[in-house]
N, C-alpha and C positions, 0 to 999 in steps of 0.2 A: 215156690217149689216145695215148701214145707207141707203143702196140702196133698201131695201125691198119695201118702199112706192113707190119709183121711178119705180121699176119693174112693180108693179101692174098697175100704171098709163100708162106706155108705152105700155104694152101688150094690155090693153083695147083700147087705142087710135089707135093702129095700126091693130086691128083685121080686120077692113074693108079694109084697104090697102092691107093686106096679101091676102084677098080673091080675090082682083082684080089683084094681081101680076101674071105675066106670069112665070110659072115654067117649066123648061126644064129637070129636073132630077128626079131620083127616090126619094121617100120619105116614111115616115112612122112614127109610134109612138114609144116611147121609149120601148126598149126590155130589159128584165132582163136576157135573155139567151145569154150572151156575147159569142164571138167566142171562140172556144176551145183553151186553152193554149197549147203551144208546149210541147210535151212529154219529150223531153230531149233524149240524146243518150245513148243507152245501152252499156255495156262493153262486148267485144267479149271474150269468154273463151280462156285462154292460158295455156300452160303447167306451172307447178308451178314455175320453175326458169326462165321462159322466160319473159323478160321485156315487159311491155305493151307499145306499141307505141301510142303516141297521134296523132290522125288524124289532119291534117292541115285543118282549116276551108276553105270552098270553097271561091275562090277569085271572088268577084263580078265584072262583066264586066262593065267598066265605059261607060256611054252612050255618044255618040257624038251628041251634040245639038248645033244648031246655031239659036239663037232667032232673028237674023237680027236687033239687036239694040232695040228690044222691051223692055217694062218695066215690071218688076215684082214688084207689089205694095203691101205693107203690111200696114194695118192701125191698130192702137191700141190706148188705152187711157193712156198708160204708156210711159215714155221716151224710145227711142230706144237706142242702144248701143252707148257708148261714148268713145272716145279715152282717156278720162281723167281717166278711170278705167282699170285695167289690163284685166278683162274679156271682157269689151267693145272693147278694142283695138284688142284682139284676134278675136272677132266676125267680126269687120270691116275689118280686114285683110282677113278673109275668104270671105267676101262679094266682096272685090276687086279681089280676085283670081277668084271667080265665074263669075264676070262681064267680065273679060278678056277671061276666058275659054269658056263661053257659049254665048258671044256677047250679053249680056243682061244688062239692067240698073236697079239696085235694089233701090227702093224708099220706105222710111219709113215715114209715116205721122201720127202724133199724133192728135187724135180727142177727144173731151170730152166723158167721160164715158156715155153710153146710146145712143150716136149718131150713132154708127156703124150700128145698126139694122135699124135705119131710113134711113141711106144712102143706105144700101143694098136694102131696100124695094123700095125707090124712083128710084134707078137705074134700078131695074127690070122692072119698068113701061116704061122706055125708051129703054130697050133692051141692054143697056151698063152696064158693070160691074164697080162698084165704086172702087174695089180693087180685088186682086187675093187671098190674104190670110187675113181672117177676124177672129180675136179672139172674142168669145162671151161667156157670161155666159149661162149655160145650159137652164135656163128658157126663154132666148131670142131665143136660137137656135131651140128648139123643135117646137114651133109654126111656125117658119119660114121654117123649113124642111118640116113640114106637109103642107105648102102652096107652096112647090116646089121651094123655093128660094135658096137652096143649093144642090150640087150634091154629090152623093156617091163617095168615094175615094178608094174602095176596090182594084181596079186594079192599083192604083198609088203607093202603098207602100206595102212592105213585112211586114205584121203585125205579122208574126211569129218570126221576128227578136227580140232577147232578149233586144235590146236597148230601146224598147218602155217601158214606165213606167207601173208598175203593176196597174191593174184596168182600164187602158185607153180603152182597147178593149170593155170591158163591157159597159162603160158609153159613148163611142163614137159610139156605134152601135144603130141604129134606125130602127126598123122593119126588122131586119136581114141584114142590110147593114151598112157599116162603113161610117160615115160622119165626126166625130170629130177626131182630132189627135193633139198631143203635145209632146214636148221633156220631159216634167216633170209635175207631179201633185204636186203642191206646196201648196195646201191648204187642211185642214182637221180640225176637232174640237176635243177637249179633255177637260180636267179640269186643269185650273190654280188654284194652291192652295197657301195659304199664309204660307210659310215655317216657318216664324218667329212665327206666331200664333200657328201653329201646335206644335212647340217645347215648346212654353210657356204653352200650354194646355196639354202637355204630350200625344199628339195624334200620332198614328203610321204613319210612312212615307208611302204614297201610293206606292212608288217604291218597298218597301219591300213586300207589300201585292201583288203586281204584281208578284214578284219573287216567292212568296209562293202559287201562284194561288188562292189568297183569295181576290182579288180586285173585289168585286161584289156589288150588291145592299145592301146586309146585312151590310157589313163593311162600305160602303158609308153612310148608314143611321146612323150607330153607331157613326161615326165621326161627322156627321152633328148634331146629338142630343147633343153630348158632347160639341160642339163648340157654340151652340146656348144658349145665356144666357143674363141676365141683369147684366152688369158689374158694374154699379154705384148704384144699390140698389133702384132705383126710381120706380120699378115695371113695367118698360117698357123694352122689349128686345132691346138691342142695339148692339149685336154681333150675326150674323147669321151663320148658317152652310153653306147655299147655297144662291147665288143670280144670277140673270139674268132675262130676260123677260120670262113670263110664256109660250108663244108659242115656244120659243127656247128650253127651258128645256123639254117641252112636247114631241116635235118630236124627240129630241135626246134620251129621255128615250124609246120611241117606237122603234127606230132603235136599241137601245142597247139590246132589247129583241127579235131580229130577226123578226121584224115586220115593217110595213110601212102603211101609210094611203091609198096608192094606190097599188094594186096588179093585176096580170094578171090571168084571167080565160077564157079558151077557146079562146085565142087570143085577148081578149078585156081587156082594163084597167077598173077596177072596184074599187069603194070606199069600203075599207075593214072594214066596220062599225062593223061587227060581228066576226072579226078575234080574236081567243082566246089570242094569244100573244099580240096583240094590246090592248085588254081590260085589260089584266093583267098589262101592262105597265101603262095604264090610272088609274087603281086602286092604283098602287103604287104612281103615281104622285099625286093623290088625297090625299093619306095618308100623303105625305110629307108636303102638305099645311094645311090640315084640321085636321089631327090626331096628327102628331108629331110637326107641326108648326115650321119647321126648315128652310123654304125658305122665304126670304123676299118677301112679297106680291107685285105684280105688280099693284099698286093702280090706276095708270093713265090709264091703258089699252091702251097705245099707245107707241110711240117710246121714250117718256120721261123716261119710265121705264128702257130702255137700258142705257141711260145716267146716271140714278140714280144708276143702278147696278154697273157700272164702277167706279163711284165716291165712292160708299160704299166699294168695294173691294180694290181700291187703297188706301183708308184711313185706311185699316186694320180692317174694321168692318164686314168682312165676311171671312169664312175659305176657301170657294171654289167658283169659278165662271166658268160656261161653257164658252168656247171661241174657236175661230179659231186661227190657228197658227200665224197669223200676229198681233194679238191683244196685245201680251205682250209688244211690242215695243211702244205702245201708252201710257203706264203707267209710264211716265217720272217723275211724282211727287210721286210715291210710294216709301216709305222709307223702308218698310219691304221687305224681300226677297221673290220672287215668284218662285214656281216650276211649272212644267207641267207634266201631266201624262195622260194616256188614260182614257176615260170615262169608268166607271165600267160596267161589263157584267151583263145582266139580267139573270134570271133562264133558259131561252130558248136559250141563245146565246152560240155560240162555238168560235167565233172570236171577236176581237175588231171592233169597228166601229167609223168613224169620220164624222158624218152627217154634211153637210154644205149646205148653200144656194148659195154661190158664187163659182161655179165650172166652170173653163174656159178651152175651147179647141179651136183649130183653125178650120175654115171651109172655103170651096171654093164655092163662089156664082155660081149658075147654069149657068149664062151667061158668065163665064170666057172662053176666047178662049185660045187654046193650054194649057189647064189645066194640062194635064199629064206631059208635059215638065216643067211647072212652079212648079208642085209638086215635081218633081225630083230635081230641083234647090233649092227649099226651104229645102229639106232634105240635100242636099249637103252643104249648108251654116251653118247648125247647128253644134255647138261645142259639140258634143255628149260626148266627154271625160271630159267635164267640168260640166256636169249636177249635179253630187253629190257634188262637191266642192261648187257650187253655192247654192244648197239647204242648205248645212251646213252654209255657210256664212249668209244666211237669218236667220237661226235658232239662230245663235250666236248674232244676233241683237235684240233678243226678251227679253233682260234684265232678263235672267233666272239665277237661283241660282248656278247650277253646271252642270257637264257633263251629269249626268243621265237625266236631263230635256231636254237637247239638243238631246240626243240619242232617247228619247221618241218622240220628235217632228219630228225627221227624220223618225222614224218608222211609226208613225200614218198616214202619207200621203199615205202609201201603202193600208190603209183601208178607204180611202176617199170615202164617200157615198153621192153623190150629190142628191139634191131634186128639183123637180119641182111640185108644189102643186096647180094646178088650182082647188080649192075646194069651190070657191064662199063664202069665209068667214068662212068655217067650222073649220079651224085651230084656228083662234082667238076665235071663239065662244066656242069651246070645251075647250081651254086652260083657258079662263077666267071664264066660267060657272062652270067648275069642280074645278079649283084652288081657285077662289075668292068667288064663291057662293055655293060651295058644292054640286052641282048637280051630279047625278050618271052618270058615263061614258055611260051606256047603254041608258039612256034617251037622252043625248046629241047626241050620234051617230045616234040614231033613228030619231031625229029631223032634222039632217043635211043630211041624206042619199040621199034624192031625189035631192036637189039642188046641192049637191056635185057631184053626178053622172052626172047630166046634164052638169056641168062645165067640168068634165073630158071627157065626150063624145065630147064636142065642141072642146077641145084643143088636146086631145090625140087619140080619136077614129074616128075623121073625117079627112080624107086625101084627098088632092086635086087630082082629077082624073087625070089631065094631068101629075102631078108629079109621080103618082103611075104607069103610063104606060110608062114612059120614060125609055130608055135602060140603062143598068148598065154601069158604067165607065169601060173603057178599060184599 
């Protein structure tokens, strides 16, 4: 979450560079109509006592590729696989096998976070690719795709293969074409709760409420009200039901009621200022702050509020904090036990959601040569059978209380809901104006609708012509 400020700065600074960049691929704006999921195989009718034969899955023909010693380069801001770890050793062994098999040299370069998009942009001006596989956060990728800096990959992979993670096709698709791909979706948001505090206050375990299909806004509010109190009798609340930054809680609440700030109408992205589900969420958000007073206020109205919320929760002074799945491991000073559960459903929701800012997939720059072969080799070197064990390994690092919390963390990534909100400040204004100053949601949305729509048009509804006319990937 500390990246939000950096994101805004980089996107603004590189808008002019994006416009000048040469795009050689198809592009578009984010679509919510992801590719149709595979239907699954039906069962052929047999006589009652006749055993049903399981059909053998088709054997995929292995491609014969000779890269003539060329390089397949991957850049990322995290460390590459290391022989010092079991998983890393397996990956590197796979790399060595591919290098020999395809006569290719695989290179992994670690770069600072936020530098990848600069490198891709600058390389586009020279006509050379900085790398062949580039992981990016969605908010970096979308503007770059719309400027023609990445190529569609529909023809490179079989996206009907069940090995791809749930939700990837929806969020990797831009204007009807696939651009993003990944072996796993490892980030989503939910609720961390102070299990020690819950037990002390006699509050119900959220996991039990999930099992009873009662984990919703009503039970969430009831818990928050009972947890919020003045524990030392000085007349000042010092234990809160909920904490985190106001904008974070606001947009998670909106998503939890089957709504979003941006929606599609007639093929165009629009600011959903009058969406009933969104307004319902904003009214509940307002009540949490102004009527029930169960959320610790974001008094600074900047990133200091995030640091404050983490300190408050880790110190045992808040029952719940919204958070992404990696944040549990950061609470090394917390002495109380922390649990993790899905964010509760709003009245209009039918499924869980895991709204996040930092959603990463891989992309292939538009000027990559022999891209189809390199995509095939990238696929070949992935340790697909180790995806779930690695996700569990990460969940087990999050300092959680028990197995139920780990299982919830492994499940919520299936409902990961990435956001890209080019709203020209409408998110912050609405969060603070409603939460801190008690303005009505309708007033705030009306005030922001024109500037938010202009920002959306610039980032999501404007597609570079050269990119739009480029041929689809083969």
